[in-house]
N, C-alpha and C positions, 0 to 999 in steps of 0.2 A: 504494500500500500504506500503510495508516494504522497507527498504533500499536496499535489494537485488533485488528488482524489483517485478513485479506482480507474484503471485502464481497461477498456473493453478489448478482448483479444480479436485479432484480425485473421480471417480465414484466407489462406493462400492456396490456390489450386496447385496440385502437384503434377498435373498432366495437362497437355494442350487440349483445347476444345476441338472436337472433330469438325472437319470442313463440311459446309453445307453444299449440296449439289448446285451447280451454276444454273441460273434461270434459263429456261428454254425460250429462245427468241425466234418467233415465226414472223417473217416479214410479210407485207401485203395485207390485203383486206381480211383474209382469214385470220391472220395473226392479230389484227386490230380487234376483230370481233371476239376472239378467244380471250385476249388479255383485258379488254375493257368491258365487255358485255356478258361474258359467260365464264368468268373466272371464279365465281362463288355462287352458292345457292341463292343468296340475297340478290346478287346482280342478275341472275337468271330470271328470278321472279319479277324484278323491276323492268327488265327488258321485255318480258312478255306483256306486262301491264302497259308499258309505253307503246308497244306495237299495236295493242288493242285500241288505245286512245287515238293513235294516228289513223288507224283504219276507220274508226267511227267518226272522226272529225275531218281529217284532211281529204280522205277519198270522197265523201259527199260534197265537200266544198269545191274540189277540182271538177267533179262531175257537173255541179250546178253552174260554175263559172265558165267552163271551157267545153266539156264534152256535150252536154245537152243544151248549150246556150244557142240563142238565135243571134246571128251576126248581121243580118240585113233585113230591111223592112221599112215601111213608110208610116205605119200606124199600128194600133193595138192588135188588129186581127192577125198580123204576122207573128205575134208572140203568143197566140193562143194554142192550146194543145190540139184542138180538133183540126187545125190547119197544118200544123207542123208534123203530125203523124207520130209523134213520140213524146215522152214526158219533157216538158219545156223547162229549161233552166233560165239562166240570166237573159234578160231582154236588152241586149246591147244597142239595138237601134234607138231605144229611148235615150241612152247616154249620148249617142251621136246627134240626135235631134236637139238635145238640151245642152250640148257641150258649151256653146258660146254663152248661154245663160249662167252656167256654173262658173265660168271664168270671169265674165264682165258684169253680170247682173243685168240691170236695165240701162247700162251705159249706151248712149246713142251709137248705132252701127257705123255711121261715117266718121266718128271720132275715136274709134277703138284702136286706131294706130297709135294714139297717144299712150294708151295702156301698154301696148306691146313695146313701145320705145322705153317706157319706164322700167318694165321687166328686163329688157335687154341691157340697159345702162346699169341697173342694180346688179345684175349677174356679172357684168364685165368689171365693175368696181369691187365687188365682193370677192371674186375668185382670186385676185392677187393677194388679198389680205389673208386668205386661208392657206396660201402656199408659203411655207416658212422661208424659203430662200429667194422669194421674189424681191426685186429691188424697189427702192423708193417707197418704203412702207409709210413714212410720215406724210408724204404728198398724197399717196393713195388713201390713207385714213382721213386726211382733211377733205378730200373730194367726196368720200363716201358719207362721212358723218356730218359735214357742214354744207357742201355745195349740192350734193345729190338731193337731200330733203327739200331744199328751196326749189330746185329745178323740177322735182317730181310734183310739188304742189302746183306750180304754174302750168305744168303739162296736164295733170289730171283735173284740176279744178278750172283752170283757165283764168281769164281776166288779166288786167294790167296793174300798173302802179301809178300813183299820183305824185310820188316824190320819194325822197330818201331821208338822210339824216336830219336835214334842216326841217323839212315838213313834219317828220315824225316827232322830233323833239318839241317843236312848237305846238303841235296838236296835243301831245302828252301834257306839257306844262299848262297850257290853257285849259285842258279838260280837268286836271287836278285842281287848278285854281277855281274853276267854276264849281266843282263838287264841294270844295272846302267852303266857298262862299255861301252856297245854298244851305249846307249843313249849319253854318254859323247863323244865318238868318232864321232858320227854324228854331235853333236853340235860344237865340236872343229873345224870341217871343214867349219863352217859358218862364219858369220861376227865377229866383235870385241866382242860384247856382248855375242854372242853364243860361241865364243872361251873361254871367261872367265868362263861361266857356264859349258862348256864342261870340262875344266881343273878341276873345282871343282868336277864334277861328276866322272871324271877319278880318282881323288884322293880318293873320297869316295869309289869307286869300289875297289881300291887297298887295302884300309883299311878293307873292307868286305872280300876280298880274304884272307888277313892275319888272320882275326878273324875266318874264316871258315876252315882254314887249319888244326887245330887240329881235328875238327869234321870230315873233309873229310878223314884225315889219319885214324882215328878210324873206320870210315865207311868202307874204303877199307880193313882194317884188318879184320873186321867182315865178310864182303862179301867173303873173301878168306878162311874162316873157313868152317868146314864140316856142321855145323848147324847154318847158319847166322841168321835165324829168331829167334831161341831160344836164341842165345847169345845176340842179340840186345834186346830182351824182358827182359832178365836177367839184363843187364846193365841199361836199362831204369827203371826197377822196383827198383833196388838198389838206383839209383840217386833220383828218385821221392820220395821214402820212406824216405830217409835221409833228403831231403829238407822239407818234411811234418813234420817230427819229430822235426827238428831244429826250423822251423817257428812257430809251435804250442807250443813249450816249452817242457822241460823235464817232468814237472809235469802233464801237461794237454795234452800231445801229444800221450798218449797210445791209446786212443780211435781212433784218426785220423790215427795212425799207423796201428791199426787193420783193419780199413776200407780200407786203401790203400793196405795192404797185401791181403785182401779178394778180392779187385777189380782186382788185377793182377793175383790172383789165378783163378778167373773167366775167365779172358782173356786167360790164359793158357789152361783152359779146353775147351774153344771155339776153340782155334787154333788146339788143338789135335782132337776134335770131328769133325770139318769140314775140317781137313787136310789142313789148310791154309798155312802151311809151305811147302806143296807139290803141290801147284796149286789150292787147294780147289775144289769145285764142278764145273761142266761144266758151262761155261759162257752163260747166256741167255741175249741177247741184249734187251735193253728197248723198241726197236721198235717192239718186239714180244709180249710185255705185252699188256693187253687190258681188256675190260669188267669191272666188279666190282672191280677187282684188282687195276686198274689205278684210278678208282673213289675214292677208300678208301685211296690209297697212297697219292694222290694229296690233298684230303680234310683233312685227319688227319695231314699230314705234314704241310699244310697251317694253320690249326687251332693251332697246337702246336707251330709252329715257329712264328706265328704272335703275340702271346701274349707277349713274352718278347720285341719284337720290338715295339708293341703298348705302353707298360708300359714305355719303355725308351723314346719314342717320347713324350708321355704325360708329363713325368717329365721334359724332356728337354724344352718343350714349356712353362712350368711354371718357368724355371730356371731364376736366376738373372744375369747369365753370358750372355752378348749379343750374343757372337758367337754361343753358344750352342742353345740359343733361336731362333736366325735367321735361323740356319741350320734346326732345328726341324720344324719350321713353313714352310720353303721352301720345305722340304721333304714332309710334310703332304699335302700341297696344290698342289704340283706337281702330286703326285700319286692319289689324289682324283679328280684331274682335267682331267684325261684321262680315257677312258673306259678300261675294262679288256681285250678286244680284242686287243687294242693297246699295252697293257702291254705284252700280249702273244707274239705278233710279235717282240716287242722290246727285250724281253728276249731271243727269239729264234735266231734272226738274228743279233742283235747288241751287245748283252752281250759278245760274244766271242771277239769282237774288243777291249774290255777293259781288257782282261786277259793278263798277262805278258808271254812273250816268247812263247813256244810251248805248254803251258798248255791249255788243252781242257776239256770240260764237255759235256756230251751227252744231247740230246734234253729234256728228262724228267727232269733232274736236272735244266736246264735253266728255265723250266716252274715252277718248285717248288720254285726257287728263286724269280721269278717275282710275283707269287701268294702270297708268304710270305710277300714281301714288300708292295704289294697292300693292302692285308688284314690288315697288321700292321698299315698302315696310317689311315684306318677307325676305327680300335680298339683304336687308340690313342685318337681320339676325344670322343669316348664313355667313355674311362677311365678318360679323362680330365674332363668330366662332373661330374663323381663321385668324383674326387678330389676337384672340386669347391663346392660340396655339404657338405664337411667336414668343420665345423667351425674352424676359424683360432685359436681360443683359445686353442684347443687341442694341436696343434703343439707348441704354445707358452708355454703352461704348461709343456709339455715334455721337451722343451728346457730349461726351468727354473730348471728342475730336473737334468740337466746335460747330457741329451741324445744327441748323435750326430745326424747329418742330416739323415744318412742312417738308424739308429735305429728308429728315429721318422717316417721316411717314410715307412720302412719295417714292423714295429711292431704296429704302431698306425694308420697312415693315410691311407696307401694303402689297408690294409684289409677291413676297413670300406668303402672305395671308391669302391672296387670291389664288395662288398656286395650290394651296391646301384645300380650297373649297370649290374647285372646279366641278366635281360631281354634284354637289348641292346646288350650285348656280345653274348648271345645265338642267338639272331636274326641275328647277323652278321655271326655266325657260320653256321646257317641254310642256309643263302643266299650263303655262300661260298661253302657249300656242293652241292647245286644245280647248282652253276656257274661252277663247274668242267666240265660240258658238253661242255664248250667252248674250251676245249683243243683239240677237234677234228679239229679245224681250223689250227693247227700246226702239223698235222699228228700223233696225239696220239688218239687211239681209246678207249675211256672210255665206260661206259655202254651204253649210247645212240649211240655212234659211232659204237659199235659192233652191235647194233640193226639195224641201217641203213645199215650196211654192210650185215647183214643177209637178208634184204629185196631183195637184188640183186640175191638171189638164186632162179632160176626158178622152182626148185622142190616144193617150198612152195609159189608160186605166186597165191594168192587167194584174193578175194575182202575183206575178213575179217582179213587177216594176219596183215595188217598195224595196225588196231585198237587193235588186240590182243597183239602185241608186245609193243605198247605204254601203254596199260593197265597194262601189267606185269611190265615194268620198272617204271611206275608211282606208283604202289604198293610198289616197293622196296624203291623208294625215300620217299614215305609217311611214311613207317615204320621207317626209320632212322630219318627223320625230326620230326615226332611225338614223337619218343622216346626221342630225345634231348629236345624237348619242355616240355614234362611231367616231365622229370628228373630235368630240370632247375626250374620248379615250385616247386617241392619238396625241392630242395636246398634252394630256396628263402624263402619258408615257414619255413624251419628249422633255417636258419640264422637270420631271422627277427622275432624270437619268442617274442622279447621284444615289438614288435609293435602290437601284436595280441590284439583284443578287445573282 
């Protein structure tokens, strides 16, 4: 017995363990089946159950969609069993007849080239962003996220512009001054406290009127010229370019100056090409949009707009400033606590009540705002999980090197956090893409809405039309969702190369 206590005896084998027989390697399909599917009683049972499930699900589906399907016809009689002479499957002539409605909705036929052009431009700008080794990523991202939405709006909606920076600033200041003045006059007619607040608002409105007077005068002078849009664009370009050059410094401002000049040159080209100074293309109201067009507009806008909202809310929830943290927590919990249908109704019918003056937005824009806020609240929690996974020592080390909070967040913490939460973010994006079908409750006809509208056509009223339409739209949703899923896996695999074993 030692001072450290009793010592447990250790058993040491006196002879070598006998060698096990080497595994039998059978190449080819037979070997794969034997090693993966039939190597144990449990796997044999699971294989039999799986084959039975495939037989009772896949075989009838293929038979309905392909074998017994009707591929040509002009009306419902071509898809009936008594004419086909055999059990009728999918009625694909119905999809062919309604295909344009599924893609464009009620968009005017002579103007559908605008939708095709938007789809083509979006694909051409998105494809280089998805290729890791494609050059000019910054320029391509700027064109896709900034220039393309503006161009797509004027192509899809139509219409022109009345001015640029000068006109917009003058209208905004004068509108705010008018709203403040009207609110002040209403409060001044109330009690003692209301009278004091009203006088303050009246004074503030007077100050805003004096501040907006130079801009209003300049706007009126521009509108009185022969080319008001081009003159306003020229003045806006000169002012913005000078500010960018001064703020970035004389030595380092040449690159920013070239970028600004190029941006305004692109705006000028777009104005001339679409004739925005002369009314632009014919206006197509958003109530006539539908089909896959609405589905892509709502989903892409929601995905792109919800990311910065989610990042801002996630950072705000971790902020040390109580006001910012409380606002972020309240915002996230409110939007996560209500269903998306409620958000749709709120954005459609209550959002106009919060807008100042006579400012109005159409139904589609209201839905886009509601979906962006709703998805942003969910993305905020996903991103916050990634931020919590980053060790505190990295931020502390960067702070010790003298980096500011924004550089630490943007260059060190946030990139690693987003890399950790790629599966969660893509899962939210896929759910958002499928949830766009809920816009039909606020009189917007997306892909599924157009499908249900097509069922009301008595020309194609057959027992199999319903299943054919849902199978077609289901394939479209599956292609988009499966594509996002597989691409996210490749991005995750590429960014997490240091974790591969």
